[in-house]
C-alpha positions as CSV (number, residue, x, y, z in Angstrom):
1,M,41.8,-5.2,28.9
2,I,42.3,-4.8,33.0
3,A,43.9,-8.5,33.0
4,V,46.0,-8.0,30.1
5,L,47.6,-5.1,31.6
6,A,48.4,-6.9,34.8
7,E,50.1,-9.5,33.0
8,K,52.3,-7.3,30.5
9,S,53.0,-4.9,34.3
10,G,53.3,-7.9,36.2
11,V,51.4,-6.5,39.2
12,S,47.7,-7.4,40.1
13,Q,44.6,-6.7,38.7
14,V,43.6,-5.3,42.3
15,M,46.8,-3.2,41.9
16,W,45.2,-1.4,38.7
17,V,41.8,-0.9,40.3
18,R,44.1,0.9,43.4
19,F,46.0,3.1,40.8
20,C,42.9,4.0,38.4
21,K,40.8,5.3,42.0
22,A,44.1,6.5,42.6
23,L,43.8,9.2,40.0
24,G,40.3,10.2,40.3
25,F,38.3,7.7,38.2
26,S,35.6,5.1,39.3
27,G,37.9,2.4,37.3
28,L,40.0,1.5,34.2
29,K,36.6,2.5,31.9
30,D,36.8,5.4,32.9
31,V,39.9,6.0,32.6
32,K,39.9,4.8,28.8
33,K,36.6,6.6,28.2
34,N,38.6,10.5,29.6
35,L,41.8,9.7,27.7
36,F,40.2,8.8,24.5
37,F,38.4,12.0,25.1
38,Q,41.6,13.9,25.7
39,L,42.8,12.4,22.3
40,S,39.4,13.2,20.4
41,Q,40.0,17.0,21.6
42,Q,43.5,17.4,20.7
43,R,42.8,16.1,17.4
44,A,40.0,18.5,17.3
45,E,41.9,21.6,18.0
46,V,44.5,20.3,15.4
47,S,41.8,20.0,12.7
48,A,39.2,22.4,13.3
49,P,37.2,22.8,10.1
50,S,35.8,26.1,9.0
51,M,31.7,26.7,8.0
52,D,33.1,26.8,4.2
53,F,33.3,22.5,4.2
54,L,36.9,22.0,3.0
55,D,36.3,18.4,3.6
56,T,34.3,18.4,0.5
57,R,35.3,21.2,-1.8
58,T,38.9,20.6,-1.9
59,Y,39.2,17.4,-3.6
60,S,40.7,17.8,-7.0
61,S,39.1,14.3,-8.5
62,V,36.4,11.8,-7.9
63,D,39.4,9.3,-7.5
64,G,40.7,11.7,-4.6
65,I,37.0,11.4,-3.2
66,I,37.2,7.8,-3.1
67,S,40.4,7.4,-1.5
68,G,39.9,10.0,1.3
69,I,36.0,8.5,1.9
70,E,37.8,5.1,1.5
71,A,40.5,5.6,4.2
72,G,37.9,7.8,6.6
73,S,35.4,5.1,6.7
74,L,38.4,2.5,6.9
75,E,39.7,4.7,9.9
76,A,36.1,5.2,11.8
77,I,35.6,1.4,11.7
78,R,39.4,0.8,13.2
79,S,39.2,3.3,15.6
80,T,35.6,2.2,17.0
81,A,36.5,-1.3,17.4
82,Q,39.3,-0.6,19.3
83,I,37.6,1.7,22.2
84,Q,34.8,-1.3,22.6
85,D,34.0,-3.1,25.9
86,A,33.3,-6.6,25.2
87,S,31.4,-7.1,28.6
88,V,29.6,-3.9,28.1
89,I,28.1,-5.4,24.6
90,E,27.2,-8.8,26.4
91,E,25.4,-7.0,28.9
92,V,23.5,-4.6,26.6
93,A,22.5,-7.3,24.3
94,A,21.2,-9.5,27.2
95,K,19.1,-6.7,28.4
96,I,17.9,-6.7,24.5
97,A,17.4,-10.2,25.1
98,A,15.2,-9.9,28.1
99,A,13.5,-7.0,27.1
100,D,9.6,-6.7,27.2
101,T,10.2,-3.8,24.5
102,V,12.8,-2.5,22.8
103,R,12.6,1.1,21.7
104,L,14.4,2.9,19.5
105,F,15.9,6.3,19.1
106,G,17.4,8.6,16.8
107,V,16.8,11.6,14.4
108,G,18.5,12.3,11.2
109,A,21.7,10.2,10.2
110,S,21.1,8.3,13.6
111,G,17.6,7.6,12.7
112,L,19.1,5.8,9.8
113,V,21.5,3.7,12.1
114,A,18.2,3.1,14.6
115,N,16.1,1.9,11.7
116,D,18.7,-0.7,10.7
117,L,19.0,-2.4,14.7
118,Y,15.2,-2.3,13.9
119,Y,15.0,-4.0,10.9
120,K,17.8,-6.5,12.7
121,L,15.3,-7.2,15.5
122,L,12.8,-7.9,13.9
123,R,14.2,-11.1,12.1
124,V,15.3,-12.4,15.4
125,D,11.7,-12.1,16.6
126,V,12.5,-9.2,19.3
127,N,9.6,-7.0,20.1
128,A,11.4,-3.6,18.8
129,V,9.4,-0.1,17.8
130,F,11.1,2.6,15.9
131,C,9.5,5.8,13.9
132,T,11.4,8.1,12.1
133,D,8.9,10.6,13.5
134,L,10.1,12.7,16.3
135,H,6.4,13.1,17.8
136,V,5.9,9.2,17.6
137,Q,9.6,8.9,18.9
138,L,7.8,11.0,22.2
139,T,5.2,8.4,22.1
140,Y,7.2,5.3,22.7
141,I,9.5,7.1,25.6
142,T,6.4,8.1,27.6
143,A,4.9,4.4,27.2
144,A,8.3,2.9,28.3
145,K,7.8,0.4,31.1
146,P,10.9,-0.4,33.8
147,S,11.0,-3.5,31.4
148,D,11.6,-2.3,28.1
149,V,15.1,-0.9,27.1
150,A,15.4,2.1,25.1
151,I,18.4,2.8,22.8
152,L,19.4,5.9,21.5
153,F,21.9,7.0,18.8
154,S,23.7,10.4,18.6
155,N,26.9,10.7,17.3
156,S,27.3,14.0,18.7
157,G,25.1,13.2,22.3
158,N,24.0,16.5,22.8
159,T,20.8,16.4,20.4
160,T,18.4,18.2,22.7
161,E,15.3,16.0,21.4
162,I,16.6,13.0,23.3
163,L,18.6,13.6,26.3
164,E,16.2,12.6,28.2
165,L,16.3,8.7,27.2
166,A,18.8,6.6,29.5
167,R,20.7,4.0,26.9
168,A,22.4,5.3,24.3
169,V,25.1,4.4,21.4
170,T,26.8,7.7,20.9
171,K,30.1,9.1,20.6
172,Y,33.1,9.2,23.0
173,G,33.3,12.2,24.9
174,A,31.8,14.9,27.4
175,N,28.7,15.2,26.6
176,Q,25.0,14.7,27.9
177,L,23.9,11.8,26.6
178,S,26.7,9.6,27.9
179,E,25.9,11.2,31.1
180,L,22.7,10.2,31.4
181,A,22.9,6.4,29.6
182,D,23.1,3.3,31.9
183,F,25.6,1.8,29.4
184,V,27.6,3.5,26.2
185,L,28.8,1.9,23.5
186,P,31.0,4.4,21.8
187,T,32.0,5.7,18.2
188,S,35.0,7.2,16.7
189,S,35.5,8.8,13.1
190,P,37.8,11.5,11.7
191,E,34.8,13.1,10.4
192,L,34.9,16.9,10.3
193,Q,32.3,18.8,12.6
194,F,30.8,20.9,9.5
195,R,30.4,17.8,6.9
196,S,27.2,18.4,5.1
197,G,26.4,14.6,5.4
198,A,26.8,12.1,8.1
199,T,30.0,9.5,6.4
200,S,32.1,8.0,8.8
201,S,30.1,8.4,11.8
202,R,27.3,6.8,10.2
203,L,29.7,3.6,8.8
204,A,30.9,4.0,12.7
205,A,27.2,3.1,14.1
206,L,26.5,0.8,12.0
207,F,29.6,-1.1,12.7
208,V,28.1,-1.3,16.6
209,V,25.0,-2.2,15.6
210,D,26.2,-5.3,13.6
211,V,28.4,-6.0,16.7
212,L,25.5,-5.7,19.5
213,F,23.5,-7.8,16.8
214,T,25.7,-10.5,16.2
215,T,26.1,-10.8,20.5
216,L,22.7,-10.9,20.7
217,C,22.3,-13.7,18.1
218,N,25.7,-15.4,19.5
219,K,24.3,-15.8,23.3
220,N,21.3,-16.2,22.2
221,Y,21.3,-19.1,19.2
222,S,18.6,-21.5,20.1
223,T,16.1,-18.8,20.6
224,V,17.2,-16.9,17.4
225,A,17.5,-19.8,14.9
226,K,14.1,-20.3,14.1
227,P,13.0,-17.1,13.2
228,L,15.8,-15.9,11.3
229,A,15.9,-18.7,9.2
230,E,11.5,-18.1,8.5
231,S,12.9,-14.7,8.0
232,Y,15.7,-15.6,4.9
233,S,13.4,-17.9,3.5
234,Q,10.5,-15.6,3.4
235,C,12.7,-12.7,2.1
236,S,14.5,-15.2,-0.1
237,K,11.2,-15.3,-2.4
238,H,11.5,-11.8,-3.6
239,H,15.3,-12.3,-5.0
240,A,15.0,-12.4,-8.8
């Protein structure tokens, strides 16, 4: 990103770094994060939801529901893709590849996303653990070692049960979890705060999981090719 800005503006990358620091930020990543949070706040102020679940009640037909959810899902994936940092994704993938154990954490809809990554990691013979039971998750974190990687999934980033974890896949913005994390893989979605079930936010998080897992496989193909083929072979036996 900073290389593109330097090329388009006709100034060096060093000048852009100095500019960001002059504004009080640590670098361009910090500027992007702050800008996105401000835009998200403005959007939330314009379309702040009420507790009567207008986002589900105002549809007049099933066709409208289909179109509305389609639009929200596409927007969630598009906007999430735009705020990813390739270097961070690559670094997180490298951490996963080198970890003794990958410990996954998430509750509710975020737990579904954690479970998706858990299944994917098992396919490439990565030693991963996940359980939907919160008490079991608490035992996982107490047993963590410096050689392990902990990945926490939280859309809000403010779920009290899991704020003590270090690495997260979480929604951009001012939340406690992103401040605690060593790495943040953000999501963005137009989902309203009081929607009765996570929809676009879940798809945005699953998109990030797919990007992360594909990066892991791409960078370690010689290692993952065999277990991928073997797991496919075993599962295909159960296809009708």
